[in-house]
C-alpha positions in Angstrom: 114.8 192.2 129.1 116.5 190.9 132.2 114.4 188.5 134.4 113.0 190.4 137.4 112.9 187.1 139.4 116.6 186.5 138.7 117.3 190.0 139.9 115.3 189.3 143.1 117.2 186.0 143.6 120.5 187.9 143.1 119.5 190.5 145.8 119.4 193.3 143.3 115.7 194.0 143.8 114.2 193.9 147.3 111.5 191.4 148.2 109.7 190.2 151.3 111.4 186.8 151.4 109.7 184.1 153.4 112.0 181.2 152.5 115.2 180.5 150.7 117.8 177.8 150.4 120.5 177.0 147.8 117.9 176.0 145.2 114.5 177.6 146.0 113.2 181.1 146.9 109.7 182.2 148.1 108.5 185.7 148.6 105.3 187.6 149.0 103.7 188.9 145.8 103.7 192.7 145.6 100.2 192.7 144.1 98.5 190.0 146.3 95.3 188.4 144.9 94.5 186.9 148.4 95.6 187.5 152.0 98.3 184.9 151.5 100.0 185.2 148.1 103.5 183.8 147.9 105.6 183.2 144.8 107.8 180.1 145.0 110.4 179.4 142.4 113.7 177.6 141.6 116.7 179.9 141.9 118.1 178.6 138.6 116.5 180.3 135.6 114.0 178.0 133.9 111.8 180.2 131.6 108.7 178.0 131.6 107.4 174.5 132.3 108.0 173.6 128.7 111.8 173.8 129.4 111.6 171.3 132.3 113.4 168.0 131.9 113.7 164.9 134.1 116.8 166.6 135.5 114.6 169.0 137.4 112.1 166.4 138.7 113.4 166.3 142.3 113.7 170.1 142.4 110.1 170.6 141.3 109.0 168.0 143.9 110.8 170.0 146.5 109.1 173.1 145.3 105.6 171.6 145.7 106.5 170.2 149.2 107.8 173.7 150.1 104.4 175.1 149.0 102.7 172.7 151.4 105.0 173.7 154.3 104.5 177.4 153.6 100.7 176.9 153.5 100.9 175.3 156.9 103.2 178.0 158.3 100.9 180.7 156.9 97.9 179.1 158.6 96.0 178.4 155.3 96.5 174.7 154.9 93.6 173.5 157.1 90.9 175.5 155.3 92.5 175.1 151.8 94.7 177.0 149.4 95.5 177.1 145.7 98.8 176.3 144.1 98.8 177.8 140.6 101.4 177.9 137.8 101.0 179.5 134.3 103.0 178.4 131.3 103.6 180.6 128.3 101.9 183.8 127.1 98.6 182.2 126.3 98.6 180.5 129.7 99.0 183.8 131.4 102.6 183.6 132.4 103.8 187.2 132.8 107.4 186.6 134.0 109.5 184.1 132.0 110.8 182.2 135.1 109.0 179.1 136.4 107.1 180.1 139.5 104.1 178.9 141.5 101.5 181.1 143.2 100.4 180.0 146.7 97.1 181.7 147.4 95.0 181.4 150.5 93.4 183.1 153.5 90.0 183.5 151.9 87.5 181.5 149.9 88.8 181.4 146.4 86.3 181.4 143.5 86.1 178.6 140.9 87.9 180.6 138.3 91.6 179.8 138.0 94.0 182.7 138.1 
């Protein structure tokens, strides 16, 4: 099965893109779990966190800083937000492409997800 996120990155599948540069892409989740729900990912295909190496260290740092900047831009940083990432099937990862969920805009419960 072809990676849906790679197809979005390639422009083959439409998405509500809120940020992109040569290495990162962020777009609104089509099934939001909170008023602000943005997916943030590297453009290069990395299936899961288990595949990361030191080579991607700076890229992943940029991704986390981008999440912070988007939280500020979306107006959720001051009250709080969640940055979540799943790894592997048992961890709840549905799409095999590393991606972080930025969730905010309401009080989130204690359960992760």
